[in-house]
Steps between C-alpha positions, in 0.01 A plus 500: 500500500764279344658796323522689831670204667773510235523879476793705631459808723567845350838670506542759773548862396331811367286435196174574319180344629167461328225406745195322366158629614470249786822626657421868435188433712711413805734792439202735485342355813803517726695802375217722367168410660603473865727808513229722347257416784475833680444352845844336475659830397336674798613235748148375571576149369837366611453181698421284196743538208638837608473855369596674175784702354242709308464781752246780432770761436611294198161520330536667162881518520645150533625335182365150571573345163585565138262686265383154382332439838140605563319320781133546590261371766172433322200354684272556200635230265220255414571154637804604705560313824566838662197672343191620688228766486576696818755451776409448865495876564245549224750647252420397139754281326751700300821497300795662678841562345781394733799537267477714187780451248737418785392777740338416835163680488242316713408273789252232587308698762195539725295807589701566817846432358431704185400799714813467713733548202283747308374278220190626318300186585522145624643243263212267583723225638347440844382138532432245773516122481168471682243672719694434822827679412568867421573596138861580414670627187537217249616461143235489230630403153855642494611483137802572286354680201597336169750645259539418132779239484458143385701233676734477200559876522583471871745220418661698217845629581546291815851356470455291813216479751213290634125472456352402839164344583301341787577654837646262758598717799541863599642719774474876550594727788264693729528818289431313173839599361744207492358187343589166349285264298559145381311347210455134420608526141682723256651502152836637404497780241789503254520767229126569517396134484365271772739215578565247773264452790632596848370406843462695825613842374514768770497873438535786745472877507389821668150603400547844335831396344347182361197675348734772376673234292181406317579545132189349344143398579296250303201579284128488584460165321731336757345680801292285735314572823593249769353442846651442845236364740698514824686830546570523875499824699396636838494378858288298546598385152251548218521318167383693195456429130702738283587515130800586285512565127832440331675445164864403444757750628872542438760620753868565425790471742334274757692277744428131435633194684412133549274439799634255758 
């Protein structure tokens, strides 16, 4: 706390970011989990948190991220906050690829929505908060699959950048495209080495451009499955427990500024 009080904000500009797993969780939730909900893409869920830029005609063709990026929705992980046996339509829990090596390949879906866009089967993502509300499409455990890089390897070659941790605030538009995040704390990177602590760093981007700038993903040993107990969606609003697995991740050419 005392170090943060004395710390300076980051310099504004384009630079390299390394996000620690706790911040990758929020990036996954807002810019990957919500836009891959098929009811948003079909316009069935708009009044709370908007729709999605991931329209059905983009399935299998949109370059969502770099080849480093593979994202899956996996309700079968033991102990996951977003794990279960069957969803509320009776579909067994499953693992669904959403992004495969940067290509948009799948949705979080229900029986009805899957049939509407010609998917082979439901993604098993239909869940209700309780007996008195209808089930809607929800995230399960939406995870960034680990790569092979250690943190020191991700730092290597970074002339100047920042390692960011501990989400503080976020904002994202109704299509899940334009976003900005602020973290509580960060560390300056100079010539591949962690340096001075910085406070209130803000970074911003456009979802497919940002994930397209991912140049490294951390190894399995640094991957952790985290839980969010209060993901809000629907009208009337339902709160749901969802999970996100994440390691460190590196992004080049990202806009950074001090938060006001």
